[in-house]
C-alpha positions as CSV (number, residue, x, y, z in Angstrom):
1,M,0.0,0.0,0.0
2,F,2.6,2.6,1.1
3,G,5.7,0.8,-0.1
4,S,8.7,-0.7,1.8
5,V,9.5,-0.1,5.3
6,K,12.6,1.9,4.1
7,Q,10.3,4.1,2.0
8,I,8.0,4.7,5.0
9,Q,11.0,5.6,7.2
10,Q,12.2,8.0,4.5
11,M,8.8,9.6,4.4
12,Q,8.8,10.0,8.1
13,Q,12.2,11.6,8.1
14,R,10.9,14.0,5.3
15,L,7.8,14.8,7.4
16,L,9.9,15.6,10.4
17,K,12.1,17.8,8.4
18,A,9.1,19.7,6.8
19,Q,7.6,20.1,10.4
20,E,10.9,21.7,11.5
21,E,11.0,23.9,8.5
22,L,7.5,25.1,9.1
23,A,8.5,26.2,12.6
24,N,10.9,28.6,10.9
25,E,8.7,29.9,8.1
26,T,6.2,32.7,8.7
27,V,3.3,34.3,7.1
28,E,2.2,37.8,7.6
29,V,-1.4,39.2,7.6
30,T,-2.8,42.6,8.0
31,A,-6.3,43.7,8.9
32,G,-8.0,47.1,9.0
33,G,-6.1,48.5,6.1
34,G,-2.8,47.6,7.7
35,V,-3.3,49.0,11.2
36,I,-3.1,45.4,12.6
37,K,-0.3,43.0,11.5
38,V,0.1,39.5,12.7
39,I,3.1,37.2,12.0
40,I,2.7,33.5,12.6
41,T,4.8,30.4,11.9
42,G,3.9,27.6,9.7
43,N,3.1,25.6,12.7
44,Q,0.6,28.2,14.0
45,Q,2.7,29.8,16.7
46,V,2.0,33.6,16.8
47,K,5.4,35.4,16.7
48,Q,4.3,39.0,16.6
49,I,1.3,41.3,16.7
50,T,1.7,44.9,15.8
51,I,-1.0,47.5,16.4
52,A,-0.7,51.0,14.9
53,P,-1.4,53.8,17.3
54,E,-4.3,55.0,15.2
55,A,-6.0,51.7,15.8
56,V,-6.2,52.4,19.4
57,D,-9.4,54.3,20.1
58,P,-10.4,54.1,23.8
59,S,-14.0,54.9,22.9
60,D,-14.2,51.9,20.4
61,V,-12.3,49.1,21.9
62,A,-14.8,46.6,20.3
63,M,-13.5,47.6,16.8
64,L,-9.9,46.9,17.8
65,E,-11.0,43.5,19.2
66,D,-12.7,42.6,16.0
67,L,-9.7,43.6,14.0
68,M,-7.5,41.5,16.2
69,V,-9.8,38.4,15.9
70,A,-10.0,38.8,12.1
71,A,-6.2,39.2,11.8
72,V,-5.3,36.2,14.0
73,N,-7.9,34.0,12.3
74,E,-6.7,34.9,8.9
75,A,-3.1,34.3,10.0
76,I,-3.9,30.9,11.3
77,A,-5.8,30.0,8.0
78,K,-2.8,31.1,5.9
79,S,-0.4,29.2,8.2
80,Q,-2.5,26.1,7.9
81,E,-2.5,26.5,4.1
82,L,1.3,26.8,4.1
83,A,1.6,23.7,6.3
84,A,-0.7,21.7,4.1
85,K,1.2,22.7,1.0
86,R,4.5,21.8,2.6
87,M,3.2,18.5,4.1
88,G,1.4,17.6,0.9
89,A,4.6,17.9,-1.1
90,V,6.1,15.3,1.3
91,T,3.3,12.9,1.3
92,G,2.1,13.3,-2.2
93,N,-1.2,14.6,-0.7
94,L,-2.0,11.3,0.9
95,R,-4.5,11.6,3.7
96,L,-2.5,10.4,6.7
97,P,-4.1,10.1,10.2
98,G,-3.0,13.0,12.4
99,M,-1.8,15.2,9.4
């Protein structure tokens, strides 16, 4: 089905390497016309959130919260797309449990 034990071990090694590389790759997302910026790794670890001073309006905290949620959710989605692309290149887009 998947090939020899050696082929499976090679795939596992490539998967581990791809996972390590994803930890070092980042995607950047902005929201609110660029007033919010989120940088996240390929394994969904938020590295940085930047908020422009003009986004901070004490009378409208709800808007800032909404922008933050939108930016973080978009960053996670893009990070997951990056991970799927990288892992798919290793697995040949096989549907493996836990991947």
